[in-house]
N, C-alpha and C positions, 0 to 999 in steps of 0.2 A: 504494500500500500504506500503510495507516495506521501511525502511529508505534507503537502498541501491538503490532501484529503483528510489526513489525521488531524491537522490543525483546524480544518473546517468543522469536523465532528466535535472536537474539543470546544470550539467557540459556541457551537449550537447548544451543547450541554451547559456551558457556563451561563449563557444568556437565556436559554429557554427553560431552565430548571431541570429537575431530575428526570431521567429517562424511564425509571421504573414506576410502576403504579404504587400509590400509597396504600399498600395492604396493611392492615385489615380494614381500613376506612371505607374502601370501595368493595362492593361484592365481587366475587370471582365468578366468571362464567365457567360453568363446568361442561366438559365435553359430553357427547352422547354416550350412553351406557356407563355413566360414571357410577362407581361404587363408593358411596360415602359411609358414614357411621351406621352400624347396626343400632336400631332404636328398640328399646324394651318397654313393653306394656305389661305391668304386673297383673292387671285384671284378666289377661288371657293366658297367663303362665300356669301350667299344670305341674311344674316341677319334674318333668320327665328326664331332664338332664341330657337330652340328645345334643343340645347346643354345646354343652361342656365336653361331651365325648368327641365331637367332630372338629373342635377348634384346634387347628394345627399348632399355634404358638402357646396355647393355654391361657388366652386372655380372659376367658369366661370361667368363673368359679362359682360353685353353689355349695353352701355349707348348711347343714341341718343344725339349728340352734335348739337343742334339747326338746325336740318335738313341738315347740311352740310356733315357730315360723322357720322358713328357710331364707337365707341371705344370698341374694343374687348379685354378682358383680361382673361388669365388663370393664377391663382396663384398656383404654384406647392407646396408651403408650406401648402396649404389647401387641394390640390388634393389628393384623395385616390387611384388613378390609377385604377378605376373600369371599365373604357372605356364605360360607359353608353353614354357619349357624342358622341363617335365615332359611336356607334350603332344607335343613334338617328339622326345623320347628314344625310340629304337627298342627299347631294353632297359629294364630296371628300375633303371638306374643313378641316375636322379633320381626321387624320390618326394616327396610333399608332407606336411608336418607339419601336419595339420589339427586336432590335439588341444590344442596349447599356444598361449598368446598370445605376442605378440612383446614383447621388451624390448631396446631398443637403447640402450646407455649413451651418455655424452656424447662419447666418442671412438668414433665409428661405424666407423672403419676397423679396429678390433680385432675386430669381428664378421665373421668370414669362415671359409670352409672352404678349406683348401689340401691338396692331395694330389699325390703323385708316382706315376705309374703306369708301371712299367717295361715296356720292349719285350721281346719274347721272340725266340728264334732259330728260324728255320724248320728243322725237323729234316732236311730234304732238302738244301737249298742253303746254309743258314747265314745267309741275309739277315735283317735286323731286321724283325719284324712286330709289329703291335699285339696285345696279349694279347686273346684272344677273351673275350667276356662270359660270366660264369658261367651265366646263364640260357640263352644260346645253346648252350653246351657240354652242359648238361643236356638241352636239347631234342633235340640231335643224338645224344648217346650215352646218355641216360637216367640219367647220374650224373656227378659232378664229382670227378675224381681227378687226380693228377699225370699219369697215363698218358693220360687223355682230353684233358687240357689240351695235351699234346704233340701228340696226333693232330689236334686242332683248330687247331694253330698252323702247319700247312702253308700256305705262302704261295699266293696265287692263281696266280702264274706257274707254280709247280711243279704245281698241280692241273690247269692247262691242258696243260702240256707233257709231263708224266710219266704213265706208265701206273699203274694202281692197284697193280700188283705192285711196281714200282719204289718207289713211295711207301711201301708197307707194309714193304719191305726196309730202306729208309732210316730209317723210324720205329723198327723193331726194333733196328737198330744204334745209333741215338741213345739209346734207352731203356737198352740194355746199357752203352754208354759212360758214361752219366751215373748209373748205378746206380738207375734208377727201376724199381720192381717192377711186374710186370703184375698187373692186377686180375682 
């Protein structure tokens, strides 16, 4: 490159201001088929741990906190944005943010999602069960209400061993005892 061309570009930069965009003040245009952050919705999570199993770098961790709730964490400092977790999720608990660009600060460990998802009580036997996903409750009962959530929380053991009449009786008693109105 001749000296005159270099000097011209230098003068353009000095007079015209910075050449780079002022990121993060201006939004970044993302390319088509962009894979951004995996987003987590605790209402739809069933705790199946499929996302944790398929995550290549181990960015997703799920810990059981003494049967009261499970703690879900995505660490974006470790995440490689492959979206395997989104593909493996049987519900819509994990979705992809394909509209915004990524910005990870200097302390990458601050970029994370953490959520505690409580266990529910089986209305028949009282054992701890994972809360059914909102999408699965809607698919089964056509609506998501406290009553349908209780009905969907019957544990697999009770569904196998109890008759439908026994389950319905126990669910009705549970709804009355806990002041949950029928829809």
